[in-house]
C-alpha beads as a LAMMPS data file, in Angstrom:
LAMMPS data file: protein, C-alpha beads

81 atoms
80 bonds

1 atom types
1 bond types

-500.0 500.0 xlo xhi
-500.0 500.0 ylo yhi
-500.0 500.0 zlo zhi

Masses

1 110.0

Atoms # bond

1 1 1 0.000 0.000 0.000
2 1 1 1.415 3.446 -0.889
3 1 1 2.266 5.808 1.954
4 1 1 2.155 9.572 2.281
5 1 1 3.575 11.776 5.051
6 1 1 1.614 14.944 5.809
7 1 1 2.975 17.645 8.111
8 1 1 0.451 20.017 9.632
9 1 1 0.494 22.922 12.066
10 1 1 -2.961 23.043 13.622
11 1 1 -5.149 20.489 15.353
12 1 1 -8.031 21.495 13.061
13 1 1 -6.113 20.065 10.119
14 1 1 -5.643 16.766 11.927
15 1 1 -9.339 16.650 12.807
16 1 1 -10.239 17.259 9.154
17 1 1 -7.877 14.490 8.004
18 1 1 -9.391 12.056 10.507
19 1 1 -12.872 12.896 9.193
20 1 1 -11.741 12.506 5.572
21 1 1 -10.228 9.117 6.395
22 1 1 -13.670 7.778 7.307
23 1 1 -15.107 8.678 3.878
24 1 1 -12.125 8.025 1.619
25 1 1 -11.003 4.752 3.249
26 1 1 -7.432 5.556 4.293
27 1 1 -5.721 5.019 7.618
28 1 1 -3.812 7.420 9.850
29 1 1 -0.844 6.002 11.737
30 1 1 0.762 8.176 14.403
31 1 1 4.565 7.899 14.701
32 1 1 6.104 6.646 17.902
33 1 1 7.526 9.258 20.288
34 1 1 10.835 7.450 20.800
35 1 1 13.877 9.098 19.227
36 1 1 15.210 7.676 15.996
37 1 1 18.639 6.086 15.854
38 1 1 20.180 8.791 13.647
39 1 1 18.752 11.895 15.293
40 1 1 21.006 14.962 15.217
41 1 1 20.567 18.229 17.095
42 1 1 22.924 21.067 16.130
43 1 1 25.309 18.544 14.580
44 1 1 25.438 16.324 17.699
45 1 1 24.259 12.733 17.279
46 1 1 21.674 11.629 19.829
47 1 1 21.891 7.921 20.666
48 1 1 18.991 6.210 22.473
49 1 1 19.884 5.008 25.949
50 1 1 20.475 1.378 26.795
51 1 1 18.663 0.046 29.860
52 1 1 21.330 -2.601 30.417
53 1 1 23.877 -0.023 31.631
54 1 1 24.338 -0.029 35.414
55 1 1 24.838 3.493 36.801
56 1 1 24.749 2.523 40.476
57 1 1 28.543 3.024 40.771
58 1 1 28.059 6.736 40.046
59 1 1 25.659 7.132 42.954
60 1 1 28.449 7.387 45.531
61 1 1 30.129 10.167 43.538
62 1 1 27.094 12.445 43.382
63 1 1 25.197 11.575 46.574
64 1 1 25.202 13.983 49.532
65 1 1 27.380 16.558 47.760
66 1 1 24.827 19.406 47.970
67 1 1 25.494 20.311 44.340
68 1 1 23.114 22.121 42.089
69 1 1 23.202 22.670 38.355
70 1 1 24.168 26.356 38.564
71 1 1 27.242 25.679 40.708
72 1 1 28.298 22.813 38.487
73 1 1 28.062 24.978 35.365
74 1 1 30.054 27.815 36.956
75 1 1 32.828 25.598 38.328
76 1 1 33.245 22.811 35.802
77 1 1 31.991 24.031 32.433
78 1 1 33.868 27.290 31.978
79 1 1 35.781 27.772 28.762
80 1 1 39.433 28.610 29.124
81 1 1 40.367 31.898 27.442

Bonds

1 1 1 2
2 1 2 3
3 1 3 4
4 1 4 5
5 1 5 6
6 1 6 7
7 1 7 8
8 1 8 9
9 1 9 10
10 1 10 11
11 1 11 12
12 1 12 13
13 1 13 14
14 1 14 15
15 1 15 16
16 1 16 17
17 1 17 18
18 1 18 19
19 1 19 20
20 1 20 21
21 1 21 22
22 1 22 23
23 1 23 24
24 1 24 25
25 1 25 26
26 1 26 27
27 1 27 28
28 1 28 29
29 1 29 30
30 1 30 31
31 1 31 32
32 1 32 33
33 1 33 34
34 1 34 35
35 1 35 36
36 1 36 37
37 1 37 38
38 1 38 39
39 1 39 40
40 1 40 41
41 1 41 42
42 1 42 43
43 1 43 44
44 1 44 45
45 1 45 46
46 1 46 47
47 1 47 48
48 1 48 49
49 1 49 50
50 1 50 51
51 1 51 52
52 1 52 53
53 1 53 54
54 1 54 55
55 1 55 56
56 1 56 57
57 1 57 58
58 1 58 59
59 1 59 60
60 1 60 61
61 1 61 62
62 1 62 63
63 1 63 64
64 1 64 65
65 1 65 66
66 1 66 67
67 1 67 68
68 1 68 69
69 1 69 70
70 1 70 71
71 1 71 72
72 1 72 73
73 1 73 74
74 1 74 75
75 1 75 76
76 1 76 77
77 1 77 78
78 1 78 79
79 1 79 80
80 1 80 81
């Protein structure tokens, strides 16, 4: 069966397409929300996480350190000039 991808901006358009599908005998399949394997944002590849990775060893490093994101950015992520 041939496929067609339609991009729309408003919910009214989607509602109209759903109504048309009843009369013209076509189906609407919504894509999954999970990221694709080759997703790139600003040139950086995004790789889906793997649930088999055990991060429990990192817990002792970050627990009870009273760190917040602002302090971490100011101390650790500064560019050297």
